[in-house]
Phi, psi and omega in degrees: 000311179303314179304317180294319180294317179294328177298316182295320178294316175302315182297322177297322179288325181296313178297317180297319175304312182294334182283352180220074185244134183266136181231124171293145182283333171230132176287127181089354177112169182289129184302130184100340181230030186299321181301339181272356192294329182277357176295125186286147172284159175237118177239131180208139180056245186256000191231160175231145176224181178053048179280115178239345178235082187302144187209171166232140175255120186276124167245110184259136179289165177296145182299329179292333181264341189300138182242003182088351177274146176232148179226128169275120181260125188240097180299162174262191182142016176067017181065013172255334178211172174243130176272087189275357181258281186289341176251011184223273179295326172296323171297318179299310181300320177300313179300321179298321180296344178254022174080006184263133171284133187236142186231104183275124184274138169243109186244160179297143189251111189276342179269349181295143182300127178081011181292139174264014189253169186236165172307314179303334172294316179297323178298314176306312177304314177296315180297319181292326176299312177301314178298323183293324173299311181298321183295329183248023184304317178299313177302321183266002182053055176233155173279114180302349179260006176226055182247120183240190185217137169231129185227142184245127170060242175300323176296332176290324176303311183293319172305317181290328181286326178290334183280317192242356191244150170301144181289156177287169179293144180298143176284133180073216177277348187076167180215188182301320182299321180293345177283348189272160178287136175266354184286131180284158177274342174202159180225144175230125185239117178251119186039058181290147176285181189275349186289142174200171178253189169300130177213161178213116187266135178231174178297343178264005173301143181309134176298148188228140173243134182234140183202143178195162178263142182305331178270013179275098185304323178272331199223021174277326188281327174308314179297326176293313176307311186293325176304311183297321177297317176299318182291321178297318184277354183073028178260170184268125182218149172223132185237133173233116169253112181269150191293332182206172176134349175064209183258158178055054174274345174056246180254025173077018188276352183231041178214156183264357181276120184305318180296326177286324174298329183273349191295334176294328178299326183288329172297316182295317182297316177301312180302317186288319183288343179267358180083017182262011181246028169098005178218159181296145180292143173292156176304139175273350180291144180294141178265116183258131175291148175291161180293137177295139175283140177284143182271000000 
């Protein structure tokens, strides 16, 4: 009986460990930067710095809740640090509660002091993160055709690039993972910054959810520009501009504004309406009342 109880406890801890497991995006380090892979990261309070061995941390939902959708979570931090808590692990756990598998990306920081990296390196890490999820879709029990991305601030810039811009060149000689598509099936950009690459929106562009506060001096305009591009290109987009809240309101956990506290529900509603929460999306066609009959 004691052995059975001990086995159950071990099984419980094993399941918990597998639900939050970290995976390097390249075995042995990024091609061309292998010698830097062993440089330790620094994490403190809410942030992480010195990312030299890019990775994703998998947060998997309970099997009974899982709906087959996966999301790459891209934290912000101005490309000088990563906000790995409120824009990383907290978002992943929120997605898990809705049956979505989440993968928090740690990407290289091109604006960090002394960094040898470029914006294209951060883009390559993001693209590799998308491909990694698809390459291991069977292991994580997700649908490779239901893999989205959510990015905050600087992470929103990278999410925008992977959504709408041609991918950067493969690092090194490339491998089987690099042959997979890095393009997300849907995108969620929360107060994305102004950086972007060449892009062209078409009716086939991934559906996109955009949000920012109107008084966000850096990042309220990019979502509006993207909405206009999506409207012009005939693609599906939803935009929320809140009257106030500034930058980095995240999931509304540090504000007294009711609208921002409710903002996660709007993301969930959009995911549901788009068919990514395990049931078909409702018709997007307007419901018209029948013409009244003349008496």
